[in-house]
C-alpha positions as CSV (number, residue, x, y, z in Angstrom):
1,M,0.0,0.0,0.0
2,I,1.3,3.5,-0.9
3,S,1.5,5.9,2.0
4,I,1.9,9.6,1.4
5,V,3.2,11.8,4.2
6,K,2.1,15.4,4.1
7,K,4.3,18.0,5.9
8,K,3.4,21.6,6.3
9,N,5.7,24.1,4.5
10,K,5.4,27.6,6.1
11,I,5.6,30.5,3.8
12,S,8.7,32.5,4.6
13,R,8.3,35.9,6.2
14,E,10.4,37.5,3.4
15,L,8.2,36.1,0.6
16,L,5.0,37.1,2.4
17,S,6.3,40.7,2.9
18,K,7.1,40.9,-0.8
19,I,3.6,39.8,-1.7
20,E,2.1,42.2,0.8
21,W,4.2,45.1,-0.6
22,A,3.1,44.4,-4.2
23,C,-0.6,44.3,-3.1
24,K,-0.2,47.5,-1.1
25,F,1.2,49.4,-4.1
26,S,-1.7,48.1,-6.2
27,S,-4.2,49.3,-3.6
28,I,-5.3,45.8,-2.8
29,E,-5.9,44.5,0.7
30,L,-4.3,41.0,1.1
31,E,-6.5,39.0,3.3
32,Q,-5.1,36.1,5.3
33,Q,-7.6,33.6,4.0
34,M,-6.3,34.4,0.5
35,V,-2.9,32.8,1.4
36,I,-2.9,29.0,1.3
37,E,0.4,27.6,2.4
38,G,1.9,24.7,0.4
39,C,3.2,21.4,1.8
40,L,5.8,18.7,1.1
41,R,4.3,15.4,0.0
42,I,6.6,12.4,0.4
43,I,5.8,8.9,-0.7
44,E,7.1,6.6,2.1
45,H,9.8,4.1,1.3
46,T,10.7,5.8,-2.0
47,N,12.8,8.8,-2.9
48,L,9.8,10.6,-4.5
49,A,8.7,13.9,-3.1
50,Y,6.6,16.9,-4.4
51,V,6.8,20.4,-3.1
52,E,3.4,22.0,-3.4
53,P,3.6,25.8,-4.0
54,H,2.1,28.4,-1.8
55,R,-1.2,29.7,-3.4
56,V,-2.3,33.3,-3.2
57,I,-5.5,34.6,-4.6
58,I,-5.3,38.2,-5.7
59,K,-8.2,39.8,-7.6
60,D,-9.7,36.4,-8.4
61,C,-6.5,35.2,-10.0
62,L,-4.3,32.3,-8.6
63,Y,-0.6,33.1,-8.0
64,L,1.9,30.3,-7.1
65,F,5.0,30.9,-5.1
66,F,7.9,28.9,-3.7
67,N,10.1,29.8,-0.7
68,E,13.6,30.9,-1.7
69,H,12.6,31.3,-5.4
70,D,12.9,34.5,-7.4
71,Y,9.9,33.7,-9.6
72,F,6.1,33.4,-9.4
73,Y,3.6,31.6,-11.5
74,V,0.1,32.5,-12.6
75,K,-2.7,29.7,-12.6
76,D,-0.2,26.9,-13.3
77,L,3.6,26.1,-13.4
78,R,4.0,26.6,-17.2
79,T,5.2,30.2,-17.3
80,K,7.3,31.9,-14.7
81,Y,7.6,35.6,-14.1
82,P,10.3,37.5,-12.1
83,L,9.2,38.3,-8.5
84,S,10.3,41.9,-9.1
85,K,7.5,42.3,-11.6
86,L,4.7,41.1,-9.3
87,Q,3.4,44.5,-8.6
88,E,3.2,45.4,-12.3
89,Y,1.5,42.1,-13.1
90,I,-1.1,42.6,-10.4
91,A,-1.8,46.1,-11.6
92,R,-2.3,45.0,-15.2
93,H,-4.7,42.1,-14.4
């Protein structure tokens, strides 16, 4: 039987402050329920693991973030955008 272990992955304070800053400059109030922390999923007795991204909903759009990562994703993991452009992206959409 396959057993999957799920471990919480707290969003880093630095990343959260960058997201809050981008929202503040776009005149958007970031609510705590709009931030869903990711987790680490490990399949026991294997070397397989998956890091689930942190999900943030801003203006009805899903943004994906990883700790210690200089990029963010929108809706899925196909296209990455520099974290420095987050405020511009939020303002456009």
